[in-house]
VEXDREN-2710 file (C-alpha; in Angstrom, 1 decimal):
% VEXDREN-2710
k/r/px/py/pz
1/UNK/-2.8/-113.0/-19.5
2/UNK/-1.2/-113.3/-22.9
3/UNK/-2.7/-111.9/-26.1
4/UNK/-3.6/-115.4/-27.2
5/UNK/-5.9/-115.7/-24.1
6/UNK/-7.6/-112.4/-24.8
7/UNK/-11.4/-112.4/-25.4
8/UNK/-13.4/-109.3/-26.0
9/UNK/-14.0/-107.1/-23.0
10/UNK/-16.2/-104.2/-22.3
11/UNK/-13.3/-101.8/-21.6
12/UNK/-9.8/-102.0/-22.8
13/UNK/-7.3/-99.7/-21.0
14/UNK/-4.1/-98.9/-22.8
15/UNK/-1.4/-98.3/-20.2
16/UNK/-0.6/-99.7/-16.7
17/UNK/0.4/-96.6/-14.6
18/UNK/-1.5/-94.5/-12.2
19/UNK/-4.2/-93.2/-14.6
20/UNK/-4.6/-96.5/-16.3
21/UNK/-4.9/-98.5/-13.1
22/UNK/-7.5/-96.2/-11.7
23/UNK/-9.5/-96.2/-14.9
24/UNK/-9.5/-100.0/-14.9
25/UNK/-10.6/-100.1/-11.3
26/UNK/-13.3/-97.5/-11.9
27/UNK/-14.7/-99.4/-14.9
28/UNK/-14.6/-102.7/-13.0
29/UNK/-16.5/-101.1/-10.1
30/UNK/-19.1/-99.8/-12.6
31/UNK/-19.8/-103.4/-13.7
32/UNK/-17.7/-103.7/-16.8
33/UNK/-15.3/-106.4/-17.8
34/UNK/-11.8/-104.9/-18.2
35/UNK/-8.4/-105.8/-19.5
36/UNK/-5.2/-103.7/-19.7
37/UNK/-2.3/-103.4/-22.2
38/UNK/1.2/-102.6/-21.1
39/UNK/4.1/-102.0/-23.5
40/UNK/6.7/-102.7/-20.8
41/UNK/7.5/-106.1/-19.3
42/UNK/6.1/-106.8/-15.9
43/UNK/9.2/-105.7/-14.0
44/UNK/9.2/-102.3/-15.7
45/UNK/5.4/-101.7/-15.6
46/UNK/3.7/-98.5/-14.5
47/UNK/5.1/-95.9/-16.8
48/UNK/6.2/-92.7/-15.2
49/UNK/4.1/-93.5/-12.1
50/UNK/6.8/-96.0/-11.1
51/UNK/9.3/-93.1/-10.9
52/UNK/7.3/-90.5/-9.0
53/UNK/8.3/-89.1/-5.7
54/UNK/4.7/-89.2/-4.7
55/UNK/3.7/-85.5/-4.3
56/UNK/-0.1/-85.3/-4.3
57/UNK/-1.7/-81.8/-4.5
58/UNK/-5.3/-81.7/-3.1
59/UNK/-7.5/-79.2/-1.3
60/UNK/-7.9/-79.5/2.4
61/UNK/-9.4/-77.4/5.2
62/UNK/-7.1/-78.5/8.0
63/UNK/-5.5/-81.3/9.8
64/UNK/-8.8/-83.3/10.2
65/UNK/-8.9/-83.8/6.4
66/UNK/-5.3/-85.0/6.5
67/UNK/-5.9/-87.4/9.3
68/UNK/-8.5/-89.2/7.1
69/UNK/-5.7/-89.9/4.7
70/UNK/-2.8/-90.4/7.1
71/UNK/-4.0/-91.4/10.6
72/UNK/-0.4/-91.6/11.8
73/UNK/-0.3/-87.8/11.8
74/UNK/-2.1/-88.0/15.1
75/UNK/1.0/-89.4/16.6
76/UNK/3.1/-86.4/15.7
77/UNK/3.6/-83.3/17.9
78/UNK/0.9/-81.3/16.2
79/UNK/1.7/-78.3/18.3
80/UNK/5.0/-78.0/16.3
81/UNK/3.4/-78.3/12.9
82/UNK/1.5/-75.7/11.0
83/UNK/-0.3/-77.6/8.2
84/UNK/-2.4/-74.6/7.2
85/UNK/-5.0/-75.0/4.5
86/UNK/-5.2/-75.3/0.8
87/UNK/-8.4/-74.0/-0.6
88/UNK/-10.0/-74.3/-4.0
89/UNK/-9.2/-70.7/-4.5
90/UNK/-5.5/-71.2/-3.8
91/UNK/-5.4/-74.2/-6.1
92/UNK/-7.1/-72.2/-8.9
93/UNK/-4.7/-69.3/-8.3
94/UNK/-1.7/-71.6/-8.6
95/UNK/-2.9/-73.3/-11.7
96/UNK/-3.7/-70.0/-13.4
97/UNK/-0.4/-68.3/-12.4
98/UNK/1.8/-71.2/-13.3
99/UNK/0.2/-71.7/-16.8
100/UNK/0.0/-68.0/-17.5
101/UNK/-3.8/-68.4/-17.3
102/UNK/-4.0/-70.8/-20.3
103/UNK/-5.2/-74.0/-18.5
104/UNK/-8.6/-75.2/-19.6
105/UNK/-11.0/-73.8/-17.0
106/UNK/-13.5/-76.7/-17.2
107/UNK/-10.8/-79.4/-16.9
108/UNK/-9.1/-77.4/-14.2
109/UNK/-12.4/-77.2/-12.2
110/UNK/-12.8/-81.0/-12.5
111/UNK/-9.2/-81.6/-11.4
112/UNK/-9.4/-79.3/-8.3
113/UNK/-13.0/-80.2/-7.3
114/UNK/-12.1/-83.9/-7.3
115/UNK/-8.6/-83.7/-5.8
116/UNK/-9.4/-84.6/-2.2
117/UNK/-11.9/-87.3/-3.3
118/UNK/-9.1/-88.7/-5.5
119/UNK/-6.8/-89.0/-2.5
120/UNK/-9.6/-90.8/-0.5
121/UNK/-10.1/-93.1/-3.5
122/UNK/-6.4/-94.1/-3.5
123/UNK/-6.5/-94.7/0.2
124/UNK/-9.6/-96.9/-0.3
125/UNK/-7.5/-99.0/-2.6
126/UNK/-4.6/-99.4/-0.2
127/UNK/-2.4/-96.5/-1.0
128/UNK/-0.8/-94.9/2.0
129/UNK/0.0/-91.2/2.6
130/UNK/2.4/-89.5/4.9
131/UNK/3.1/-85.8/5.8
132/UNK/5.8/-84.2/3.7
133/UNK/8.0/-83.0/6.5
134/UNK/11.4/-81.9/5.2
135/UNK/10.1/-81.7/1.6
136/UNK/7.4/-79.1/1.8
137/UNK/8.0/-77.9/5.4
138/UNK/11.2/-77.1/7.2
139/UNK/11.8/-76.7/10.9
140/UNK/12.4/-73.1/11.9
141/UNK/12.5/-72.0/15.5
142/UNK/11.2/-75.4/16.6
143/UNK/8.1/-75.4/14.2
144/UNK/7.3/-76.8/10.8
145/UNK/5.3/-74.7/8.5
146/UNK/3.8/-76.1/5.2
147/UNK/3.7/-74.1/2.0
148/UNK/2.4/-74.7/-1.4
149/UNK/-0.5/-77.1/-0.8
150/UNK/1.5/-80.3/-0.6
151/UNK/0.9/-81.5/3.0
152/UNK/1.0/-85.2/2.1
153/UNK/3.0/-87.4/-0.2
154/UNK/2.3/-91.0/-1.2
155/UNK/4.3/-93.1/1.3
156/UNK/7.0/-95.0/-0.6
157/UNK/6.5/-92.9/-3.8
158/UNK/6.0/-94.6/-7.1
159/UNK/7.2/-98.1/-6.0
160/UNK/4.4/-98.2/-3.4
161/UNK/1.8/-96.6/-5.7
162/UNK/2.3/-99.0/-8.6
163/UNK/2.6/-102.1/-6.4
164/UNK/-0.5/-101.2/-4.4
165/UNK/-2.6/-100.4/-7.5
166/UNK/-1.6/-103.6/-9.3
167/UNK/-2.4/-105.6/-6.2
168/UNK/-5.9/-104.0/-6.3
169/UNK/-6.1/-104.9/-10.0
170/UNK/-5.2/-108.5/-9.3
171/UNK/-7.7/-108.7/-6.5
172/UNK/-10.4/-107.4/-8.8
173/UNK/-9.4/-110.0/-11.5
174/UNK/-8.4/-107.4/-14.0
175/UNK/-5.7/-108.9/-16.3
176/UNK/-2.7/-107.0/-17.6
177/UNK/-1.2/-108.1/-21.0
178/UNK/2.5/-107.2/-20.9
179/UNK/4.9/-106.5/-23.7
180/UNK/2.1/-105.5/-26.0
181/UNK/2.0/-102.1/-27.7
182/UNK/-1.2/-100.7/-29.1
183/UNK/-0.4/-98.7/-32.2
184/UNK/-3.7/-98.3/-34.1
185/UNK/-7.4/-97.9/-33.1
186/UNK/-10.0/-100.2/-34.6
187/UNK/-13.1/-98.2/-35.5
188/UNK/-16.1/-97.9/-37.8
189/UNK/-18.5/-95.0/-38.4
190/UNK/-20.2/-95.6/-35.1
191/UNK/-17.5/-96.1/-32.5
192/UNK/-14.0/-97.3/-31.5
193/UNK/-13.9/-101.1/-31.4
194/UNK/-10.5/-101.9/-30.0
195/UNK/-6.9/-101.7/-31.0
196/UNK/-4.3/-103.2/-33.3
197/UNK/-1.3/-104.1/-31.2
198/UNK/2.2/-105.6/-31.5
199/UNK/3.3/-108.4/-29.2
200/UNK/6.9/-109.7/-29.6
201/UNK/6.9/-108.9/-33.3
202/UNK/3.4/-110.3/-34.0
203/UNK/0.5/-108.0/-34.9
204/UNK/-2.9/-108.8/-33.5
205/UNK/-6.3/-107.2/-33.0
206/UNK/-7.9/-106.8/-29.5
207/UNK/-11.6/-106.0/-29.5
208/UNK/-13.5/-104.0/-26.9
209/UNK/-16.7/-102.0/-26.6
210/UNK/-14.7/-98.9/-25.3
211/UNK/-11.1/-97.9/-25.1
212/UNK/-9.3/-95.8/-22.5
213/UNK/-6.0/-94.3/-23.6
214/UNK/-3.8/-93.8/-20.5
215/UNK/-0.4/-94.5/-22.0
216/UNK/1.5/-91.3/-21.1
217/UNK/3.1/-88.6/-23.1
218/UNK/5.7/-88.7/-25.8
219/UNK/8.7/-87.7/-23.7
220/UNK/10.5/-91.0/-24.3
221/UNK/10.6/-90.4/-28.1
222/UNK/13.6/-88.3/-29.1
223/UNK/12.3/-87.6/-32.6
224/UNK/9.0/-86.3/-31.2
225/UNK/10.7/-84.2/-28.5
226/UNK/12.8/-82.5/-31.2
227/UNK/9.8/-82.0/-33.5
228/UNK/7.5/-80.5/-30.9
229/UNK/9.6/-79.1/-28.0
230/UNK/12.4/-77.9/-30.1
231/UNK/16.1/-78.1/-31.0
232/UNK/18.4/-80.1/-28.6
233/UNK/15.5/-81.6/-26.8
234/UNK/16.4/-84.9/-28.5
235/UNK/19.5/-84.7/-26.4
236/UNK/17.7/-84.3/-23.1
237/UNK/17.6/-87.1/-20.5
238/UNK/14.3/-88.7/-19.6
239/UNK/13.4/-88.9/-15.9
240/UNK/11.1/-91.9/-16.2
241/UNK/10.1/-94.8/-18.4
242/UNK/11.6/-95.4/-21.9
243/UNK/8.2/-96.8/-23.1
244/UNK/6.2/-93.6/-23.5
245/UNK/6.7/-93.2/-27.2
246/UNK/3.6/-91.2/-28.1
247/UNK/1.6/-94.1/-29.7
248/UNK/-1.6/-93.0/-28.0
249/UNK/-1.4/-89.5/-29.4
250/UNK/-0.7/-90.7/-32.9
251/UNK/-3.3/-93.4/-33.2
252/UNK/-6.0/-91.1/-31.7
253/UNK/-5.2/-88.2/-34.1
254/UNK/-5.0/-90.7/-37.0
255/UNK/-8.8/-91.2/-36.5
256/UNK/-9.5/-87.5/-36.1
257/UNK/-8.9/-86.7/-32.5
258/UNK/-8.2/-83.1/-31.7
259/UNK/-4.8/-82.1/-30.2
260/UNK/-4.9/-79.8/-27.2
261/UNK/-2.5/-78.2/-24.8
262/UNK/1.1/-76.9/-25.0
263/UNK/2.7/-79.2/-27.6
264/UNK/6.1/-77.3/-27.4
265/UNK/6.0/-77.5/-23.6
266/UNK/7.1/-80.2/-21.1
267/UNK/7.7/-80.8/-17.4
268/UNK/11.6/-80.7/-17.2
269/UNK/13.6/-80.5/-14.1
270/UNK/17.3/-80.2/-13.1
271/UNK/18.7/-83.7/-13.2
272/UNK/22.1/-85.2/-12.6
273/UNK/24.2/-84.5/-15.7
274/UNK/25.6/-88.0/-15.7
275/UNK/22.3/-89.9/-15.1
276/UNK/21.4/-92.5/-17.7
277/UNK/19.3/-91.6/-20.8
278/UNK/16.2/-92.9/-19.1
279/UNK/15.1/-93.5/-15.5
280/UNK/16.5/-96.2/-13.4
281/UNK/14.0/-97.8/-11.1
282/UNK/16.8/-98.7/-8.6
283/UNK/17.3/-94.9/-8.1
284/UNK/13.8/-93.7/-8.8
285/UNK/13.5/-89.9/-8.7
286/UNK/16.8/-89.3/-6.8
287/UNK/18.7/-88.0/-9.8
288/UNK/16.6/-84.8/-9.4
289/UNK/18.2/-81.8/-7.6
290/UNK/15.5/-79.5/-6.2
291/UNK/17.2/-77.5/-3.5
292/UNK/18.6/-74.9/-5.9
293/UNK/16.5/-72.0/-4.3
294/UNK/19.0/-72.1/-1.4
295/UNK/22.1/-71.9/-3.6
296/UNK/23.5/-70.4/-6.8
297/UNK/23.4/-71.8/-10.4
298/UNK/26.3/-71.2/-12.8
299/UNK/26.5/-72.0/-16.5
300/UNK/29.5/-72.9/-18.6
301/UNK/30.4/-69.1/-19.0
302/UNK/30.5/-68.9/-15.2
303/UNK/27.4/-66.8/-15.1
304/UNK/24.2/-66.9/-13.1
305/UNK/21.3/-67.1/-15.6
306/UNK/18.1/-67.2/-13.5
307/UNK/16.6/-66.1/-10.2
308/UNK/17.1/-69.2/-8.0
309/UNK/14.9/-67.7/-5.3
310/UNK/12.0/-66.6/-7.5
311/UNK/9.6/-69.0/-5.7
312/UNK/9.5/-72.3/-3.8
313/UNK/10.9/-75.2/-5.8
314/UNK/7.4/-76.7/-6.3
315/UNK/6.5/-73.8/-8.5
316/UNK/9.7/-73.4/-10.5
317/UNK/11.4/-76.8/-10.8
318/UNK/9.4/-78.0/-13.8
319/UNK/10.2/-74.8/-15.7
320/UNK/13.9/-74.4/-14.7
321/UNK/14.9/-77.6/-16.5
322/UNK/14.1/-75.6/-19.7
323/UNK/16.4/-72.8/-18.6
324/UNK/19.3/-75.2/-18.1
325/UNK/18.7/-76.6/-21.6
326/UNK/19.1/-73.0/-23.0
327/UNK/22.7/-72.8/-21.6
328/UNK/25.9/-73.6/-23.5
329/UNK/26.6/-77.3/-23.3
330/UNK/23.1/-77.9/-21.9
331/UNK/24.3/-78.1/-18.3
332/UNK/24.8/-76.0/-15.1
333/UNK/26.3/-76.4/-11.6
334/UNK/24.3/-75.9/-8.4
335/UNK/26.6/-74.4/-5.7
336/UNK/26.0/-74.3/-1.9
337/UNK/27.8/-73.7/1.3
338/UNK/27.5/-75.7/4.5
339/UNK/24.9/-73.5/6.1
340/UNK/22.1/-75.2/4.2
341/UNK/23.3/-78.8/4.5
342/UNK/20.5/-79.6/6.9
343/UNK/18.0/-78.5/4.2
344/UNK/19.3/-80.7/1.4
345/UNK/17.0/-83.6/0.5
346/UNK/18.1/-87.2/0.2
347/UNK/18.7/-86.8/-3.5
348/UNK/21.9/-84.9/-2.7
349/UNK/23.4/-87.9/-0.9
350/UNK/23.0/-90.8/-3.3
351/UNK/26.1/-92.7/-4.4
352/UNK/25.6/-92.0/-8.1
353/UNK/26.0/-88.3/-8.1
354/UNK/28.0/-85.6/-9.9
355/UNK/29.5/-83.6/-7.0
356/UNK/32.6/-81.5/-6.2
357/UNK/33.7/-80.1/-2.9
358/UNK/36.4/-77.7/-1.7
359/UNK/37.2/-75.6/1.4
360/UNK/37.3/-72.4/-0.7
361/UNK/35.5/-71.0/-3.7
362/UNK/38.9/-70.5/-5.3
363/UNK/39.5/-74.2/-5.0
364/UNK/36.0/-75.2/-6.0
365/UNK/35.5/-73.5/-9.4
366/UNK/38.4/-75.2/-11.2
367/UNK/36.7/-78.6/-10.4
368/UNK/33.5/-77.6/-12.2
369/UNK/33.8/-79.4/-15.5
370/UNK/33.1/-77.2/-18.5
371/UNK/32.9/-74.0/-16.5
372/UNK/35.1/-70.9/-17.0
373/UNK/36.8/-70.8/-13.6
374/UNK/37.8/-67.1/-13.7
375/UNK/34.4/-65.9/-14.7
376/UNK/32.7/-68.2/-12.2
377/UNK/34.8/-66.9/-9.3
378/UNK/34.0/-63.3/-10.3
379/UNK/30.3/-64.2/-10.3
380/UNK/30.4/-65.8/-6.9
381/UNK/32.4/-62.9/-5.3
382/UNK/29.9/-60.4/-6.9
383/UNK/27.0/-62.5/-5.5
384/UNK/28.5/-62.4/-2.0
385/UNK/29.3/-58.7/-2.2
386/UNK/25.8/-57.6/-3.4
387/UNK/23.8/-55.6/-0.9
388/UNK/21.0/-57.3/1.0
389/UNK/18.2/-56.2/3.4
390/UNK/18.6/-56.9/7.1
391/UNK/16.1/-59.8/7.2
392/UNK/16.5/-63.3/8.5
393/UNK/16.8/-66.3/6.2
394/UNK/13.6/-68.5/6.4
395/UNK/13.1/-71.4/4.0
396/UNK/9.4/-71.7/4.9
397/UNK/8.4/-68.3/3.5
398/UNK/9.3/-65.8/0.8
399/UNK/11.7/-64.2/3.2
400/UNK/12.8/-61.2/1.0
401/UNK/16.4/-61.9/1.6
402/UNK/17.5/-60.7/-1.8
403/UNK/20.4/-59.2/-3.6
404/UNK/20.4/-55.8/-5.3
405/UNK/22.4/-54.6/-8.3
406/UNK/23.4/-57.9/-10.0
407/UNK/22.7/-58.7/-13.6
408/UNK/20.2/-61.3/-12.3
409/UNK/19.2/-60.7/-8.7
410/UNK/18.1/-63.4/-6.4
411/UNK/14.9/-62.4/-4.7
412/UNK/14.6/-64.8/-1.8
413/UNK/16.9/-67.0/0.3
414/UNK/20.0/-65.1/-0.9
415/UNK/22.4/-66.1/1.8
416/UNK/26.1/-65.4/1.1
417/UNK/28.2/-68.4/0.2
418/UNK/30.7/-67.9/3.1
419/UNK/30.7/-71.1/5.2
420/UNK/33.0/-73.9/4.0
421/UNK/33.2/-76.6/2.8
422/UNK/31.5/-75.6/-0.4
423/UNK/29.8/-78.2/-2.6
424/UNK/28.6/-78.2/-6.2
425/UNK/26.3/-80.5/-8.2
426/UNK/26.3/-80.9/-12.0
427/UNK/22.9/-80.9/-13.6
428/UNK/21.3/-81.0/-17.0
429/UNK/17.6/-81.3/-17.9
430/UNK/15.4/-84.3/-17.2
431/UNK/12.1/-84.5/-19.0
432/UNK/9.3/-85.8/-16.9
433/UNK/6.3/-85.6/-19.3
434/UNK/5.1/-83.6/-22.3
435/UNK/2.3/-81.1/-22.1
436/UNK/0.8/-81.7/-25.5
437/UNK/-2.1/-84.1/-25.6
438/UNK/-5.6/-84.9/-26.7
439/UNK/-8.7/-82.7/-26.4
440/UNK/-11.1/-84.3/-23.9
441/UNK/-14.4/-83.4/-22.4
442/UNK/-15.1/-83.1/-18.7
443/UNK/-16.3/-86.7/-18.9
444/UNK/-12.8/-87.7/-20.3
445/UNK/-14.2/-88.5/-23.7
446/UNK/-11.8/-87.7/-26.5
447/UNK/-13.1/-85.0/-28.9
448/UNK/-12.6/-85.0/-32.6
449/UNK/-11.5/-81.9/-34.6
450/UNK/-15.1/-80.8/-35.0
451/UNK/-15.6/-80.7/-31.3
452/UNK/-17.7/-83.9/-31.1
453/UNK/-16.8/-86.8/-28.8
454/UNK/-15.4/-89.9/-30.5
455/UNK/-17.7/-92.7/-29.5
456/UNK/-16.1/-95.3/-27.3
457/UNK/-12.8/-93.4/-26.8
458/UNK/-11.7/-92.0/-23.5
459/UNK/-8.4/-90.7/-22.2
460/UNK/-6.7/-90.0/-18.8
461/UNK/-3.3/-89.1/-17.4
462/UNK/-0.4/-87.4/-19.3
463/UNK/-2.1/-87.9/-22.7
464/UNK/-4.8/-85.4/-21.7
465/UNK/-4.0/-81.9/-23.1
466/UNK/-5.0/-78.6/-21.8
467/UNK/-4.0/-78.6/-18.1
468/UNK/-0.4/-77.5/-18.3
469/UNK/1.3/-74.6/-20.1
470/UNK/4.8/-73.3/-19.6
471/UNK/5.0/-74.6/-16.0
472/UNK/3.6/-77.1/-13.6
473/UNK/2.8/-77.3/-9.9
474/UNK/4.3/-80.2/-8.1
475/UNK/1.9/-83.0/-7.3
476/UNK/-0.7/-82.1/-9.9
477/UNK/0.0/-84.9/-12.3
478/UNK/-0.8/-87.8/-10.0
479/UNK/-4.0/-86.1/-9.0
480/UNK/-5.0/-85.5/-12.6
481/UNK/-4.3/-89.2/-13.3
482/UNK/-6.5/-90.4/-10.6
483/UNK/-9.3/-87.9/-11.2
484/UNK/-9.6/-88.4/-15.0
485/UNK/-8.8/-92.1/-14.7
486/UNK/-11.8/-92.6/-12.5
487/UNK/-14.0/-90.5/-14.8
488/UNK/-12.7/-92.2/-17.9
489/UNK/-13.2/-95.7/-16.5
490/UNK/-16.7/-95.0/-15.3
491/UNK/-17.6/-93.3/-18.6
492/UNK/-16.2/-96.1/-20.7
493/UNK/-18.1/-98.7/-18.7
494/UNK/-21.3/-96.8/-19.1
495/UNK/-20.7/-96.5/-22.9
496/UNK/-19.9/-100.2/-23.2
497/UNK/-23.1/-101.1/-21.3
498/UNK/-25.2/-98.8/-23.5
499/UNK/-26.0/-96.4/-20.8
END
C-alpha cells in the first residue's frame, strides 16, 4: 500500500518490527481493520527485530513445555541434556536483581505471567523455536546443562522472525506503508485520531480510531543519545536499525504523555570496534562478542577494569558495553587462550572481525592497537600468577574458580592464559536499545502526566518505559514486544470498536 491508497482504519500501528507486527495481528484477530507504518524501505523493515539473535526468555516447568514450542527436541538425546526449569519466581528474581529492584512491578508481572503464552502465540503464527545448545548450555562431562532461563531461541533469529511475522500480516490482509515516518499525533479533546507523517518529502495525514506506537527506542539518534545517556554516547555504534530516531517518544510527549523508565540507560554490549555505525543485515548480530567471561579484558592503559566472571554473559552483557564506553578511547580488547576455543560462539569466526593472534603473550600485546604493551603484559602476568582455589573450570555453573589479590579480581572461570596460540578481539560499545520510554498501563494504554490514559493511544516494544534499569536479562525484549504488542493490539481494537 502507498499513502495515496490509505483510507481510515480502526487501528494504525506505527512500526513494523516484532511488537508492531504482533499488535497488528492481535488487533486484526479482535475484529479491527488495521494498517501499519514503517519508516524504512521494505528491504530494511523490522526495526531492531531484524537484527536479534532470537533469545526468548519465558517461564517453563520442564521439557514438556519446551516440546510444545520445539517438537524437534524429542529427537535429541534427552538423557544428555538438563533443561531444568525457569519459574515465575526465578524470573522475578532476575528482573529485580538486574534492575536494582526498580522495574515497574505491575508491568513486570504482566511480562512474566504472559511470557510462555507469548511464545505459544508466536508459534501459532509460524515462528519456529530451537534449543539454545552451545549458547546457553555447554557440554561438560558428556552433558549439557542450561542456565539463565533461556532454553529456546527463535530459529533463524531476526531474519526468520521478521519474515514469518510479515508473512502472517500479508495472509491477514494487513497492509504496511513503507518509507513513511509518523512525526505528530492527530488528536482532539476526546482522543487520538491518527498521525501526521512524511512520505518521500511530502506531509500527509493518516486517520485512525486508535494508534499503537511500536516504533522502537531512540538509540539511532546520536543527539538524543548524548542528551539522555551522556557524553560520548553520540560516538557509540548502534547494533541495529538506523531508523529508530525517537519520533514516537517525542510526538507522544508533545501531547502530554508521561515519560517513564531509565532515560539515561540503555542496553549496550561489546561490539566489534571496526563495525559500521549501524547494523548490517548481512552480518546480523555477529559483531557482538559475548564470551568475555572466559577471558580477560584490557583497556588502553593495559589494565583490567571489570570482573569478567561476575555472572553468566546473559546477565552482564547489556551493562558491560557501558563499562567499555568509560575507558580511554572507548574501546577494549578481549584476550583468550586456546583452552576455550570450543566455547567461542560463531561471532568470533566471522570474516569481518578485529582480531590478533600470537604464540606468546609477549608477541600478542604489541599487536593490540591503542594499548600500552608494557602495562598490558604486566597485567596478564599478574593475572596468571594470582592465587586460585583448587576447583575445576565449569562454564555451566558459577564455578568459583577465582583470583585473589588483584586490583580487580575475577570471581568465576578464571583460568590462566597459558595455552597458545593466544587471540584477542577489539571491541567498543554497541547500543541495542534505550531504556527511557513512555508510561503505560497494564493494558498498554499510554498515560498522560496526570496519570490518566490518553484515549486511543497505546504502546508496545522498546518505547515502553519502566521495565529496564541499569541492566537487562537476555531475551526479555522480544518477550516484552510480543506480550505488550498483543495487549496493545487487542486494547486498540476494543477502543476503536467502542468496547
